[in-house]
C-alpha positions in Angstrom: 10.2 7.1 5.5 13.3 7.3 3.2 14.8 10.0 5.5 14.3 7.8 8.5 16.0 4.9 6.8 18.9 7.1 5.6 19.4 8.5 9.1 19.3 5.0 10.7 21.8 3.7 8.2 24.1 6.7 8.7 24.2 6.4 12.4 24.7 2.6 12.3 27.5 2.8 9.8 29.2 5.5 11.7 29.5 3.1 14.6 27.5 5.2 17.1 26.8 3.0 20.1 23.6 4.8 20.8 22.3 4.8 17.3 19.1 3.0 18.2 18.2 5.6 20.9 19.1 8.4 18.7 16.9 7.1 15.8 14.0 6.6 18.2 14.3 10.3 19.4 15.0 11.7 15.9 13.0 14.2 14.0 12.9 11.7 11.1 10.8 9.3 13.1 8.6 12.1 14.3 8.2 13.2 10.6 7.0 9.7 9.6 4.3 9.9 12.3 3.3 13.4 11.3 3.1 12.5 7.6 0.8 9.5 8.5 -1.5 11.8 10.5 -1.6 14.4 7.7 -2.1 11.7 5.0 -5.0 10.0 6.6 -7.8 11.1 4.3 -10.7 8.8 5.3 -13.7 10.6 6.7 -17.2 9.3 7.7 -19.0 9.2 4.4 -20.2 7.2 1.4 -17.6 6.2 -1.1 -17.7 4.9 -4.6 -14.9 2.7 -5.8 -14.3 1.7 -9.4 -12.5 -1.6 -10.0 -10.1 -2.0 -12.9 -8.8 -5.5 -13.4 -6.4 -6.8 -16.0 -5.3 -10.4 -16.7 -3.4 -12.3 -19.3 -6.6 -14.3 -19.8 -9.6 -12.7 -21.4 -12.6 -12.2 -19.2 -15.6 -9.8 -18.9 -16.1 -7.8 -15.8 -19.8 -7.5 -15.2 -19.7 -4.7 -12.6 -16.9 -2.4 -11.8 -18.5 0.3 -9.5 -19.1 -0.3 -5.9 -20.5 1.8 -3.0 -19.5 1.6 0.7 -19.9 3.7 3.8 -17.5 4.4 6.6 -18.9 5.5 9.9 -17.3 7.5 12.7 -16.5 4.2 14.5 -14.7 2.9 11.4 -12.7 6.1 11.1 -11.7 6.0 14.8 -10.6 2.4 14.4 -8.6 3.1 11.3 -6.9 6.1 12.8 -5.5 3.9 15.5 -3.2 2.4 12.8 -1.1 5.6 12.9 0.1 4.7 16.4 0.4 1.0 15.4 2.7 2.0 12.5 4.9 4.0 14.9 5.0 0.9 17.2 5.9 -1.3 14.3 8.7 1.1 13.3 10.0 1.1 16.8 10.0 -2.6 16.9 12.0 -2.7 13.7 14.5 -0.1 15.0 14.9 -1.8 18.4 15.4 -5.2 16.7 19.0 -4.1 16.3 19.5 -4.4 20.0 20.6 -7.7 21.5 17.9 -9.8 23.1 15.1 -7.4 22.0 11.6 -8.8 22.0 9.2 -6.8 20.0 5.8 -5.6 21.1 2.8 -7.3 19.4 1.5 -5.2 16.5 -2.3 -5.5 15.8 -3.7 -3.6 12.8 -7.3 -2.4 12.9 -9.6 -3.0 9.9 -13.0 -1.7 9.0 -15.3 -4.5 7.8 -17.9 -2.8 5.6 -20.6 -3.9 3.3 -20.1 -2.9 -0.3 -22.9 -2.8 -2.8 -22.9 -3.2 -6.6 -25.8 -3.0 -8.9 -27.8 -6.0 -7.8 -25.8 -7.7 -5.0 -23.9 -7.0 -1.8 -20.4 -8.1 -1.0 -17.9 -7.5 1.8 -14.8 -5.3 1.8 -12.0 -5.0 4.3 -10.3 -1.6 4.5 -7.1 -1.1 6.3 -3.7 0.6 6.1 -0.6 -0.9 4.7 2.9 -1.1 6.2 5.7 0.0 3.9 9.1 -1.3 4.7 
């Protein structure tokens, strides 16, 4: 991501009139997409999450281990966020053009049940956007 930002800033500061088109066709943008695809590590499986909480106020955490399961459907839905990230980046880059209207960006989430020792809860899993 930092290489994409650096490339964008370099072309813009240089005064290149086609800097937006060049960034959209750049290897730096392709690299961000490729990195997202390679970094997607969720697989259909059961997962255990351990929660560590800190606060300035003292409290006792009764349960810190949770179990949840991701299905093939959940994974397919979450993987679509890779293309959504690319669309979001293209919106950001294109926003430098006059009168540009961005495309809507809709993130996919997996709504899964999580279980702790004696109760069930609900967890929403998604991907984050870094800007």
